C-alpha positions, -999 to 999 in steps of 0.1 A, spaced: -253 -308 -396 -233 -330 -416 -236 -362 -399 -267 -380 -383 -266 -381 -345 -272 -332 -347 -289 -327 -309 -308 -359 -305 -272 -369 -291 -270 -377 -253 -244 -350 -241 -241 -367 -209 -279 -360 -192 -292 -387 -216 -319 -358 -233 -319 -345 -262 -307 -310 -270 -341 -297 -293 -329 -257 -286 -289 -263 -301 -308 -285 -337 -335 -259 -342 -299 -236 -335 -287 -257 -367 -316 -249 -389 -315 -215 -386 -280 -210 -393 -287 -230 -423 -311 -207 -434 -292 -175 -430 -265 -191 -448 -292 -194 -480 -304 -155 -468 -265 -144 -465 -262 -161 -504 -292 -146 -520 -286 -111 -507 -253 -109 -528 -278 -113 -562 -285 -79 -546 -255 -61 -528 -242 -30 -537 -205 -39 -551 -216 -73 -555 -185 -88 -571 -178 -92 -604 -173 -135 -603 -208 -136 -582 -227 -160 -604 -262 -137 -603 -267 -99 -603 -292 -79 -598 -293 -51 -621 -311 -30 -595 -289 -30 -560 -296 -17 -523 -266 -6 -499 -292 -26 -472 -282 -62 -489 -245 -50 -487 -250 -47 -443 -270 -75 -445 -245 -98 -463 -211 -87 -439 -233 -88 -412 -241 -129 -427 -208 -133 -431 -190 -131 -396 -210 -159 -381 -231 -190 -391 -200 -210 -404 -185 -204 -367 -217 -219 -351 -214 -240 -374 -183 -254 -363 -194 -250 -326 -221 -270 -328 -203 -297 -351 -177 -296 -322 -203 -295 -296 -216 -331 -307 -184 -350 -310 -178 -366 -283 -209 -384 -273 -203 -397 -313 -171 -406 -309 -181 -420 -274 -204 -447 -282 -187 -460 -312 -148 -468 -320 -129 -449 -336 -124 -468 -373 -162 -465 -369 -164 -431 -361 -141 -418 -393 -160 -443 -411 -193 -432 -406 -180 -395 -413 -166 -406 -446 -198 -420 -455 -217 -389 -443 -194 -363 -447 -171 -376 -472 -191 -390 -500 -217 -360 -502 -185 -333 -498 -168 -353 -528 -203 -351 -549 -209 -314 -538 -166 -309 -553 -172 -330 -591 -206 -329 -603 -218 -293 -589 -192 -270 -580 -178 -273 -616 -208 -248 -627 -206 -220 -602 -166 -224 -607 -177 -218 -649 -200 -191 -641 -172 -175 -623 -145 -180 -652 -182 -162 -674 -176 -132 -660 -143 -128 -671 -134 -149 -704 -151 -175 -729 -157 -205 -717 -141 -239 -740 -153 -272 -739 -169 -289 -708 -140 -312 -714 -114 -285 -715 -125 -268 -691 -127 -292 -662 -88 -302 -674 -70 -268 -677 -100 -249 -655 -113 -265 -629 -87 -279 -618 -68 -246 -625 -70 -208 -616 -106 -212 -612 -106 -240 -591 -134 -237 -560 -158 -265 -545 -183 -242 -535 -202 -240 -502 -189 -277 -503 -160 -266 -490 -173 -268 -451 -176 -303 -456 -140 -308 -467 -125 -290 -433 -153 -305 -412 -140 -343 -421 -105 -333 -420 -114 -322 -382 -137 -344 -371 -105 -375 -387 -80 -352 -366 -101 -353 -334 -111 -394 -338 -74 -403 -341 -65 -373 -314 -86 -387 -281 -93 -420 -274 -133 -431 -278 -133 -443 -236 -122 -404 -229 -141 -385 -252 -165 -379 -225 -150 -388 -191 -175 -397 -162 -155 -377 -139 -152 -345 -154 -176 -317 -133 -192 -294 -155 -185 -259 -155 -179 -224 -170 -149 -218 -189 -126 -189 -172 -123 -156 -184 -91 -161 -191 -89 -194 -210 -120 -170 -230 -102 -146 -234 -70 -166 -250 -85 -182 -277 -101 -150 -291 -64 -133 -286 -51 -158 -305 -79 -161 -336 -70 -124 -337 -33 -119 -337 -36 -149 -370 -59 -132 -389 -45 -102 -386 -16 -120 -395 -24 -133 -430 -48 -104 -436 -16 -78 -431 10 -105 -439 -6 -131 -460 -39 -132 -477 -65 -105 -478 -98 -118 -456 -118 -132 -492 -92 -150 -507 -92 -186 -507 -61 -213 -502 -63 -242 -523 -41 -274 -507 -37 -304 -526 -75 -300 -546 -89 -312 -509 -87 -288 -484 -102 -256 -497 -106 -226 -469 -101 -186 -463 -68 -187 -442 -69 -157 -425 -105 -173 -407 -93 -209 -408 -76 -210 -368 -107 -193 -359 -129 -222 -372 -102 -249 -350 -104 -226 -317 -146 -226 -320 -144 -261 -328 -125 -271 -301 -145 -246 -281 -174 -270 -291 -158 -303 -281 -149 -288 -243 -181 -275 -241 -198 -305 -243 -172 -325 -219 -177 -295 -193 -214 -303 -206 -226 -264 -212 -264 -261 -220 -277 -288 -198 -289 -289 -159 -258 -285 -138 -234 -271 -170 -227 -237 -178 -252 -215 -196 -240 -185 -212 -259 -153 -197 -277 -136 -222 -271 -103 -213 -239 -110 -213 -231 -122 -242 -260 -109 -265 -246 -73 -257 -214 -84 -264 -230 -97 -297 -249 -61 -308 -224 -43 -295 -193 -58 -316 -212 -63 -343 -228 -24 -348 -189 -15 -341 -176 -41 -371 -207 -25 -398 -197 16 -381 -161 5 -384 -163 -11 -420 -191 11 -441 -177 45 -420 -141 41 -404 -123 21 -432 -115 45 -457 -98 65 -437 -80 43 -417 -46 35 -432 -39 -3 -438 -28 -16 -404 -53 0 -385 -81 -18 -407 -65 -51 -401 -63 -47 -367 -100 -32 -367 -111 -62 -391 -96 -88 -368 -104 -78 -334 -142 -66 -343 -149 -99 -371 -138 -115 -341 -157 -104 -314 -189 -114 -332 -179 -149 -349 -170 -160 -313 -198 -140 -295 -228 -146 -321 -225 -186 -313 -225 -189 -278 -252 -159 -274 -275 -178 -298 -263 -213 -285 -274 -204 -247 -307 -184 -264 -322 -211 -277 -320 -235 -254 -336 -214 -232 -365 -216 -255 -360 -246 -264 -395 -259 -252 -411 -235 -281 -385 -241 -309 -395 -283 -311 -418 -279 -341 -386 -258 -361 -361 -281 -349 -379 -319 -356 -392 -299 -391 -366 -293 -408 -341 -306 -385 -337 -341 -405 -336 -324 -445 -310 -289 -428 -282 -308 -438 -294 -318 -473 -307 -282 -473 -276 -271 -472 -259 -293 -493 -288 -283 -523 -298 -244 -517 -269 -230 -540 -285 -258 -565 -319 -242 -560 -314 -207 -549 -299 -194 -577 -317 -208 -604 -348 -189 -586 -328 -160 -585 -321 -157 -619 -351 -165 -631 -362 -136 -608 -340 -111 -627 -364 -95 -650 -397 -94 -630 -408 -59 -618 -410 -69 -583 -390 -50 -552 -359 -65 -547 -368 -74 -510 -395 -94 -524 -373 -110 -546 -349 -118 -521 -374 -130 -498 -389 -153 -525 -363 -169 -531 -351 -180 -494 -389 -194 -493 -384 -212 -523 -355 -226 -518 -362 -245 -482 -390 -246 -499 -378 -271 -527 -348 -280 -506 -368 -300 -481 -392 -315 -508 -362 -328 -529 -339 -343 -496 -366 -359 -486 -372 -382 -520 -345 -376 -536 -314 -377 -510 -329 -396 -485 -329 -419 -506 -299 -430 -520 -281 -461 -512 -256 -457 -480 -279 -434 -465 -256 -405 -464 -281 -376 -458 
């Protein structure tokens, strides 16, 4: 996502990686499902934009699960497709391309869309001032946020740093043999991420808190190191030609088992064990279990989708070209749709499903008929 290269880029073999294209689509759908589920979850945060008076613990569990892996998967895929994108351009052309395809949509989202969500958050606590006053004193103040566009700002930063650190001609070295990562490498990556997550949660900021760096970078400190590492892992995987003939394809049994066990353990800890544990024990459990889920699921899903990519051609080719626009638009469409259904006497599970399907359908139409018509082809 967030760029036009996607799975159509040759990764050292000259072929398409349709499975990863389809995975990107499904992960965007998971993000939509996550945001829709928050409307119906028990213990929904007061600041959430649309809150249904009926709720269910099922959606709380779903939110916790869906909050663990979609973003790490997107960063992994973005890292994976960065080397071939850089290799076919000069450094300046690569950065210019990312500024156009990621930077412009990010700025537009932060300045034109995010203020509405910030206002909805403020309204949950305080009366709203005039629009001009809100923008001057509140949006660029205590209620500043970037909505879901934070991902684009962080991704753009990663891409620029990557381009400055690597020579385009060395992005895909011809003499680097394909191979699997050693266990020590993966364990070291996980251990570093867990340690930083723990230190942030225990001593710096809670896991759900956000940090605003100069109104540019906006992220959760507890998770940012994990995003850096899995983006770098994607770059490494591309250079080693993972998921391609001759390259490493993660074991479905091993990584599927790790993903399933860690997910169940995370949910069991969150809903059954956490209330009885102390702060330090909970911070350790949070760091270990969250990172196991966040790192194992992207590798498992990438391996799974590449193995069955032949059956996913229609999915990837139908929704792949609009997945970026769908991500950019989805909150704009989803929240009004959920609000309209608040007073309908429908089961909340049905409203959740209708909201997701309607959002995907409308976003696909708007992407094709509006976003892709914007001059400069930024989408």
